[in-house]
C-alpha positions as CSV (number, residue, x, y, z in Angstrom):
1,X,29.8,7.3,-55.0
2,X,29.8,5.9,-51.2
3,X,28.8,9.4,-50.1
4,X,25.7,9.2,-52.4
5,X,25.0,5.4,-51.1
6,X,25.3,6.4,-47.4
7,X,22.9,9.5,-48.3
8,X,20.5,6.8,-50.3
9,X,20.4,4.3,-47.2
10,X,19.8,7.4,-45.2
11,X,16.4,8.2,-46.7
12,X,15.8,4.4,-46.7
13,X,15.8,3.8,-43.1
14,X,13.8,7.4,-42.2
15,X,10.8,6.2,-44.9
16,X,11.2,2.3,-43.5
17,X,12.8,2.5,-40.0
18,X,9.6,2.0,-38.4
19,X,8.8,-1.2,-40.3
20,X,11.6,-2.8,-38.3
21,X,10.6,-1.8,-35.0
22,X,10.1,-4.5,-32.8
23,X,6.4,-3.8,-32.1
24,X,4.3,-6.2,-29.2
25,X,0.8,-6.2,-27.4
26,X,-0.7,-7.5,-24.3
27,X,-4.1,-7.6,-22.8
28,X,-5.2,-5.6,-19.5
29,X,-8.6,-7.0,-17.7
30,X,-9.6,-6.9,-14.6
31,X,-12.4,-6.7,-12.0
32,X,-14.1,-9.4,-13.2
33,X,-16.5,-9.8,-10.2
34,X,-18.3,-12.7,-11.2
35,X,-21.4,-12.7,-9.4
36,X,-22.8,-16.4,-9.6
37,X,-26.3,-15.6,-8.3
38,X,-27.0,-12.8,-10.9
39,X,-29.7,-14.5,-12.0
40,X,-30.8,-15.8,-9.0
41,X,-30.5,-14.0,-5.3
42,X,-28.5,-11.1,-6.9
43,X,-26.4,-11.0,-3.9
44,X,-24.0,-8.0,-5.7
45,X,-26.8,-6.0,-6.7
46,X,-27.9,-2.5,-5.1
47,X,-30.3,-3.4,-2.5
48,X,-32.4,-0.4,-4.0
49,X,-31.9,-1.1,-7.8
50,X,-32.0,-4.9,-7.8
51,X,-33.4,-5.2,-11.5
52,X,-36.5,-7.5,-11.9
53,X,-35.4,-8.9,-15.4
54,X,-31.5,-8.9,-15.3
55,X,-29.9,-8.9,-18.9
56,X,-28.0,-11.3,-20.2
57,X,-24.7,-9.2,-20.3
58,X,-25.0,-7.6,-17.1
59,X,-26.8,-4.5,-15.3
60,X,-25.4,-1.3,-14.1
61,X,-26.3,-2.1,-10.6
62,X,-25.3,-5.4,-10.4
63,X,-21.8,-7.5,-10.6
64,X,-20.9,-9.2,-13.8
65,X,-22.8,-12.9,-14.9
66,X,-21.2,-15.7,-16.6
67,X,-21.8,-15.0,-19.7
68,X,-20.3,-11.3,-19.5
69,X,-17.1,-12.9,-18.0
70,X,-17.0,-15.4,-20.8
71,X,-17.6,-12.5,-23.3
72,X,-14.8,-10.6,-22.2
73,X,-12.6,-13.2,-22.3
74,X,-13.6,-14.8,-25.7
75,X,-13.4,-11.0,-27.1
76,X,-9.6,-10.5,-26.3
77,X,-8.8,-14.1,-28.6
78,X,-11.0,-12.7,-31.3
79,X,-9.4,-9.1,-31.8
80,X,-6.2,-10.0,-31.1
81,X,-4.9,-13.6,-29.8
82,X,-1.2,-13.1,-30.6
83,X,-0.2,-11.0,-27.8
84,X,2.8,-11.1,-25.7
85,X,1.4,-11.6,-22.1
86,X,-1.7,-10.8,-20.2
87,X,-2.0,-8.2,-17.4
88,X,-5.2,-9.5,-14.9
89,X,-5.4,-7.6,-12.0
90,X,-7.8,-9.2,-9.6
91,X,-11.3,-8.7,-8.0
92,X,-12.4,-11.5,-9.3
93,X,-14.9,-12.2,-6.2
94,X,-18.2,-10.6,-6.4
95,X,-19.0,-7.6,-4.1
96,X,-21.5,-9.0,-1.2
97,X,-20.9,-9.3,2.4
98,X,-18.6,-12.5,4.0
99,X,-21.9,-13.8,5.5
100,X,-22.4,-15.0,2.1
101,X,-19.0,-15.8,1.1
102,X,-16.4,-18.3,2.6
103,X,-13.0,-19.5,1.3
104,X,-14.2,-22.3,-0.8
105,X,-16.6,-20.1,-2.9
106,X,-14.1,-17.7,-3.7
107,X,-11.4,-20.0,-4.7
108,X,-14.2,-22.0,-6.7
109,X,-14.6,-18.2,-8.4
110,X,-10.8,-18.2,-8.6
111,X,-10.9,-21.6,-10.2
112,X,-13.4,-20.6,-12.6
113,X,-12.0,-17.6,-14.5
114,X,-8.5,-19.0,-14.0
115,X,-9.4,-22.1,-16.5
116,X,-11.9,-19.9,-18.7
117,X,-8.5,-17.6,-19.5
118,X,-6.3,-20.4,-19.7
119,X,-8.7,-22.6,-22.1
120,X,-9.2,-19.2,-24.3
121,X,-6.0,-17.6,-24.6
122,X,-4.0,-21.0,-24.8
123,X,-0.4,-20.3,-24.7
124,X,-0.3,-17.2,-23.8
125,X,1.6,-15.9,-20.2
126,X,-0.4,-14.8,-17.9
127,X,0.8,-12.2,-15.3
128,X,-2.0,-12.3,-12.5
129,X,-2.2,-10.2,-8.9
130,X,-5.3,-10.4,-6.4
131,X,-7.7,-7.7,-5.8
132,X,-8.7,-6.8,-2.1
133,X,-12.1,-9.0,-3.1
134,X,-10.7,-12.1,-3.5
135,X,-9.6,-12.4,0.1
136,X,-11.7,-14.0,2.4
137,X,-13.0,-12.4,4.6
138,X,-13.1,-9.4,2.3
139,X,-10.1,-7.0,2.2
140,X,-8.1,-8.8,5.5
141,X,-4.8,-9.6,3.3
142,X,-2.8,-10.9,6.2
143,X,1.2,-9.9,6.2
144,X,2.6,-13.2,6.2
145,X,2.1,-16.9,4.2
146,X,-1.9,-18.2,4.4
147,X,-3.7,-20.4,2.3
148,X,-5.1,-18.6,-0.6
149,X,-0.9,-17.6,-1.3
150,X,-0.4,-21.4,-1.1
151,X,-3.2,-22.5,-3.1
152,X,-3.1,-20.0,-5.9
153,X,0.8,-20.7,-6.4
154,X,-0.4,-24.2,-7.7
155,X,-3.4,-22.1,-9.0
156,X,-1.2,-19.9,-11.3
157,X,2.3,-21.2,-10.5
158,X,2.6,-22.6,-14.2
159,X,2.0,-18.9,-15.4
160,X,4.4,-17.7,-13.9
161,X,7.0,-20.4,-14.7
162,X,9.3,-19.8,-12.4
163,X,10.2,-21.6,-9.2
164,X,12.7,-18.6,-7.4
165,X,9.5,-17.0,-7.0
166,X,7.8,-19.5,-5.3
167,X,8.7,-17.9,-1.7
168,X,7.8,-14.5,-2.5
169,X,4.3,-15.3,-3.8
170,X,3.7,-18.0,-0.8
171,X,5.2,-15.1,1.6
172,X,2.9,-11.9,-0.4
173,X,1.6,-12.7,-3.3
174,X,3.8,-11.1,-4.9
175,X,6.9,-12.0,-7.4
176,X,9.1,-11.1,-10.8
177,X,9.3,-12.3,-14.1
178,X,11.2,-11.3,-17.3
179,X,8.7,-11.4,-20.4
180,X,10.7,-13.4,-24.2
181,X,11.6,-10.0,-25.0
182,X,13.4,-8.9,-22.1
183,X,10.8,-6.8,-20.5
184,X,11.0,-7.3,-15.9
185,X,7.2,-7.5,-14.8
186,X,7.1,-7.0,-11.1
187,X,3.6,-8.0,-10.0
188,X,2.1,-6.6,-6.4
189,X,0.2,-7.0,-3.6
190,X,-0.9,-3.6,-3.3
191,X,-4.1,-4.8,-1.3
192,X,-1.8,-5.3,1.8
193,X,-2.0,-1.6,1.9
194,X,-5.5,-1.1,1.6
195,X,-7.3,1.3,4.1
196,X,-9.9,-1.4,4.5
197,X,-7.1,-3.9,5.6
198,X,-6.8,-4.5,9.5
199,X,-4.9,-7.4,9.4
200,X,-1.9,-5.3,8.4
201,X,-1.6,-2.9,11.3
202,X,1.2,-2.8,13.7
203,X,3.2,-3.9,10.7
204,X,6.1,-1.5,9.3
205,X,6.5,-3.7,5.9
206,X,3.7,-6.5,5.3
207,X,5.3,-9.5,4.2
208,X,8.7,-7.8,3.3
209,X,7.5,-6.5,0.0
210,X,8.5,-3.1,0.1
211,X,12.3,-4.3,1.0
212,X,11.9,-6.2,-1.7
213,X,10.5,-4.2,-4.3
214,X,13.8,-1.9,-3.3
215,X,16.0,-4.9,-4.1
216,X,14.4,-6.1,-7.3
217,X,14.0,-2.5,-8.6
218,X,17.9,-1.8,-8.0
219,X,19.0,-4.9,-9.6
220,X,17.1,-4.1,-12.4
221,X,18.9,-1.1,-12.7
222,X,22.5,-2.7,-12.3
223,X,21.2,-5.0,-15.0
224,X,20.4,-2.4,-17.5
225,X,16.3,-3.5,-17.4
226,X,13.7,-2.1,-18.4
227,X,10.6,-2.6,-15.7
228,X,6.2,-2.9,-16.1
229,X,5.2,-2.5,-12.8
230,X,1.6,-4.0,-11.8
231,X,-0.7,-4.7,-9.2
232,X,-4.8,-4.0,-7.8
233,X,-4.7,-0.9,-6.3
234,X,-3.0,1.9,-7.4
235,X,-1.2,5.0,-5.8
236,X,-2.1,8.5,-5.8
237,X,-6.1,9.8,-5.0
238,X,-9.1,8.2,-6.6
239,X,-10.5,11.0,-8.4
240,X,-12.8,12.5,-8.8
241,X,-14.5,10.8,-5.7
242,X,-11.4,12.5,-3.8
243,X,-10.4,9.1,-2.4
244,X,-7.3,7.9,-0.9
245,X,-7.2,3.9,-1.5
246,X,-3.8,3.3,0.8
247,X,-3.1,3.2,4.6
248,X,-0.7,6.6,4.4
249,X,1.9,4.8,6.4
250,X,2.2,2.5,3.6
251,X,1.4,4.4,0.7
252,X,4.3,6.8,1.5
253,X,7.2,4.2,1.5
254,X,6.0,2.6,-1.8
255,X,5.7,5.9,-4.0
256,X,9.1,6.8,-2.4
257,X,10.5,3.4,-3.9
258,X,8.5,4.0,-7.2
259,X,9.8,7.1,-7.7
260,X,13.3,6.4,-6.6
261,X,13.5,4.0,-9.3
262,X,11.4,5.9,-12.5
263,X,14.3,5.6,-14.7
264,X,14.1,1.7,-15.0
265,X,10.2,1.9,-14.8
266,X,8.5,2.1,-18.1
267,X,4.9,2.1,-17.3
268,X,2.9,0.7,-14.4
269,X,-0.7,-0.9,-14.5
270,X,-3.3,-1.1,-11.8
271,X,-7.6,-2.1,-11.7
272,X,-9.5,-1.6,-8.8
273,X,-11.0,1.7,-9.8
274,X,-13.7,0.4,-12.4
275,X,-12.6,3.3,-14.4
276,X,-10.4,4.3,-17.3
277,X,-7.5,7.0,-15.9
278,X,-3.6,7.7,-16.2
279,X,-1.2,9.8,-13.9
280,X,2.3,10.7,-14.3
281,X,4.8,10.0,-11.3
282,X,8.2,12.0,-11.5
283,X,11.4,10.6,-10.0
284,X,13.1,12.2,-7.2
285,X,15.7,14.1,-9.5
286,X,12.9,15.4,-11.4
287,X,14.6,13.8,-14.8
288,X,12.7,10.9,-14.9
289,X,9.0,10.2,-14.9
290,X,6.9,7.4,-15.0
291,X,2.9,6.8,-16.5
292,X,0.7,5.1,-14.7
293,X,-2.5,3.7,-16.2
294,X,-5.9,2.4,-14.4
295,X,-7.9,0.1,-16.9
296,X,-11.8,0.2,-16.5
297,X,-13.5,-3.3,-15.0
298,X,-15.6,-6.0,-16.7
299,X,-17.9,-5.5,-14.3
300,X,-20.7,-2.6,-14.6
301,X,-21.1,-2.3,-10.7
302,X,-21.3,1.0,-9.5
303,X,-19.0,1.2,-6.1
304,X,-20.5,2.6,-3.3
305,X,-18.2,4.3,-0.7
306,X,-19.6,6.5,2.4
307,X,-21.6,9.0,0.8
308,X,-20.6,8.1,-3.0
309,X,-22.1,5.9,-5.6
310,X,-19.8,5.9,-8.6
311,X,-20.7,6.3,-12.3
312,X,-22.3,4.4,-14.6
313,X,-19.7,2.6,-16.7
314,X,-19.7,0.1,-19.5
315,X,-17.4,-3.0,-19.4
316,X,-14.0,-2.6,-21.1
317,X,-10.7,-4.5,-21.9
318,X,-7.6,-3.1,-23.0
319,X,-5.0,-3.5,-25.5
320,X,-1.5,-2.0,-25.4
321,X,0.7,-1.7,-28.2
322,X,4.4,-1.4,-27.3
323,X,8.2,-1.4,-28.3
324,X,9.3,-5.1,-27.0
325,X,13.3,-3.3,-27.2
326,X,12.6,-0.5,-24.8
327,X,9.5,-1.5,-23.7
328,X,8.1,2.5,-24.4
329,X,4.2,2.3,-24.4
330,X,3.2,3.2,-27.8
331,X,-0.6,2.9,-27.9
332,X,-3.9,1.9,-26.0
333,X,-6.8,0.4,-27.7
334,X,-9.7,0.4,-25.6
335,X,-12.5,-1.8,-26.2
336,X,-15.9,-1.7,-24.4
337,X,-19.0,-3.6,-24.4
338,X,-22.3,-1.5,-25.1
339,X,-24.5,-3.0,-22.1
340,X,-27.6,-1.5,-23.0
341,X,-27.1,-2.7,-26.7
342,X,-25.8,-6.3,-26.0
343,X,-28.8,-6.9,-23.0
344,X,-31.5,-5.4,-25.9
345,X,-30.0,-7.3,-29.1
346,X,-29.0,-10.0,-27.3
347,X,-25.4,-9.5,-28.9
348,X,-21.9,-9.1,-27.3
349,X,-20.4,-6.7,-30.0
350,X,-17.4,-5.6,-28.1
351,X,-16.2,-2.1,-30.5
352,X,-13.1,0.0,-30.4
353,X,-13.8,3.0,-27.9
354,X,-10.9,4.3,-28.6
355,X,-7.3,5.1,-29.3
356,X,-5.3,6.9,-26.9
357,X,-2.7,8.9,-29.4
358,X,-5.8,10.0,-31.6
359,X,-7.9,11.1,-29.1
360,X,-5.7,12.8,-27.1
361,X,-3.6,14.1,-30.0
362,X,-0.1,12.7,-28.6
363,X,2.4,10.7,-29.9
364,X,2.7,8.0,-27.9
365,X,2.4,7.1,-24.1
366,X,5.4,7.8,-22.7
367,X,5.0,10.4,-19.4
368,X,6.2,13.4,-21.0
369,X,3.3,12.9,-23.8
370,X,0.9,11.8,-21.1
371,X,2.2,15.5,-19.7
372,X,1.0,17.1,-23.1
373,X,-2.4,15.6,-22.7
374,X,-2.7,17.0,-19.4
375,X,-1.8,20.2,-20.3
376,X,-4.7,20.1,-23.1
377,X,-7.1,18.9,-20.6
378,X,-6.3,21.3,-17.7
379,X,-8.2,24.0,-20.2
380,X,-12.1,23.6,-19.0
381,X,-14.8,22.7,-21.3
382,X,-11.4,21.4,-23.6
383,X,-12.6,18.9,-26.3
384,X,-9.7,16.6,-24.6
385,X,-11.3,17.1,-21.1
386,X,-14.3,15.8,-22.6
387,X,-13.1,13.1,-23.8
388,X,-11.1,12.0,-20.9
389,X,-14.2,12.3,-18.8
390,X,-16.2,10.4,-21.0
391,X,-13.7,7.6,-21.3
392,X,-13.2,7.8,-17.7
393,X,-16.9,6.0,-17.5
394,X,-16.3,3.9,-20.6
395,X,-18.8,5.9,-22.8
396,X,-21.7,5.7,-20.8
397,X,-25.6,5.6,-21.8
398,X,-26.4,9.5,-22.5
399,X,-29.6,9.4,-19.7
400,X,-26.9,8.3,-17.1
401,X,-24.0,10.2,-17.8
402,X,-22.9,12.4,-15.1
403,X,-21.9,15.9,-15.4
404,X,-18.2,17.3,-14.7
405,X,-18.0,20.6,-13.0
406,X,-15.2,22.9,-12.1
407,X,-14.9,21.5,-9.1
408,X,-14.8,17.8,-10.3
409,X,-12.3,19.0,-12.9
410,X,-9.9,20.3,-10.8
411,X,-9.7,17.4,-8.8
412,X,-9.2,15.4,-11.3
413,X,-6.5,17.4,-13.1
414,X,-4.8,17.6,-9.3
415,X,-4.8,13.7,-9.3
416,X,-2.6,13.5,-12.6
417,X,0.6,14.5,-11.1
418,X,0.0,14.4,-7.0
419,X,0.7,11.8,-4.9
420,X,0.8,13.3,-1.2
421,X,-1.7,14.5,0.5
422,X,-0.3,17.8,1.1
423,X,0.6,18.8,-2.7
424,X,-3.1,17.2,-3.3
425,X,-5.0,19.7,-0.8
426,X,-3.5,22.9,-2.5
427,X,-3.7,22.2,-6.1
428,X,-7.3,21.8,-5.5
429,X,-7.9,25.0,-3.6
430,X,-5.9,26.8,-6.3
431,X,-7.9,25.4,-9.3
432,X,-11.2,25.2,-7.7
433,X,-10.6,29.1,-6.1
434,X,-9.4,30.4,-9.4
435,X,-12.4,29.1,-11.2
436,X,-14.3,30.7,-8.6
437,X,-12.4,34.1,-9.0
438,X,-13.2,33.5,-12.8
439,X,-16.9,33.1,-11.9
440,X,-17.1,36.0,-9.8
441,X,-15.5,38.4,-12.2
442,X,-17.7,37.3,-15.1
443,X,-21.2,37.5,-12.8
444,X,-19.9,41.4,-12.4
445,X,-18.9,41.9,-15.5
446,X,-22.9,40.6,-16.3
447,X,-24.2,42.7,-13.7
448,X,-22.3,46.4,-14.5
449,X,-23.1,45.8,-17.8
450,X,-26.7,45.0,-17.5
451,X,-26.6,48.2,-14.5
452,X,-25.5,50.2,-17.1
453,X,-28.0,49.6,-19.8
454,X,-30.7,49.6,-17.4
455,X,-29.1,53.2,-16.5
456,X,-29.4,53.8,-20.4
């Protein structure tokens, strides 16, 4: 009788076990780049492509008007207001020269966006970090305490809700906080390592952030905590532009520190790229790996770096489903605004672009599952690769969609798992030379085939 009862309970657990899984959600929103001059001077717009009649919700050559900023925050509340927290990974100030900005303008922009998130999302905790454009002058985050850090503690301190982190924030704009469900948030200021930041040159550990990060992760391991790392600029190469965002002298020890603690890091979330993507970071022993996610921007502005203009992309906001007890990431629901339709119809409908597990045929968003997706994406022309490229640019209009050739494919694949320049460059050589050999072989076969037909 007891054996039959145990068997019945086992069956019921297998059938209904998932019902009792403690599931939570959080939003990730990034790179608003609010252009308060959008309907006038259009300071953020590409000077060679300024719209003569700017659309209500934005333009692919410009940063976000207030209508788009407001729309994105309202969309979060509409699609799911009852989330555990929000990640906001910075770059709230528009793209423009320092001659058009000053400290007060930047502070007002931060105040405006802080206020709308607070008003619309109510009591939802927000874990916010700076983007490289949020400092004045652009990108030049200093390695020491300054006015922006002090003022922003007053701006965001209530969100952080832990006075013990005030010293860390005022020192370098980084902090840590446990959520109500026990997940530890580690919020970094990776703008300190940005290649455009000249203020940190000569410093071994700007703001003592790397030392603090190592201590914080070590303590999390001792306490058996699970950690979510968040910041603006991600580690590793940006693909397919083939760009490294950080000074190598800081990037290398940052990656080494993160590798050391992949056993406690459940995931990392970043912005800055203005594109959708993911990576997998292997630990030092190879036994543990951590997934890394880059969320697409709210701004549709196309980045401009030397000799490269970024692709057209729609605005995006991201909802993450996760297991509260373990921090394990279960899925991503990526929402986007079809900018052309929104402007043409005067209607800001944020639709579901994709659900990650369905798009890539995987069970969840652990590093192991992402590696399975990467294996599918490695196949040139595969459905998964085509989807990755399409989602990377947030489902752009057909006429503005850019092709990704075999070299582009190789760069993307190598960027998934390589975080050192040497390994990344070798991977690219292997990928592109292999593709080249295949193409040469095919051409040789076709040449011989047609020659034989001609001789017949």
